[in-house]
Steps between C-alpha positions, in 0.01 A plus 500: 500500500467482122258646253290299261454562131161669461522653153721467200538770234616446143555757229463370146498730195451809720196345673512414871324189623430421866472138609330491842573177685216540753673278753557216253828440323360291216490805272872545552542184294364693201809723498757242616623425143544872434685562828733203456578573132840667491437602139223737609655820633352632823531813708385459860458716808687378810662201331632334817159508667329365187766230472433377855119509467508310171757251631258416783265384221786314326500748210835608357511859377724509192577764238497801732662798330450761771353595835310831515554534875876459466514731198304763693754484780793526258333798335433684828609337829338777707146394406 
């Protein structure tokens, strides 16, 4: 069993934008160039999960500088 991408959040200049896919993946094409651009630094939550979900849509996630879930674990493994 796998999840589907339902929403996508982007933070740009301290503003957070939510892209709701509403069951259609066409909107994901709007952010494909950004996701695949290794020159654009990204911080993600649960990188491995995001990598698999995006790969199912043939989108390569490049330029990832950190994973908040992993960093949270490193900071405090008991949480």
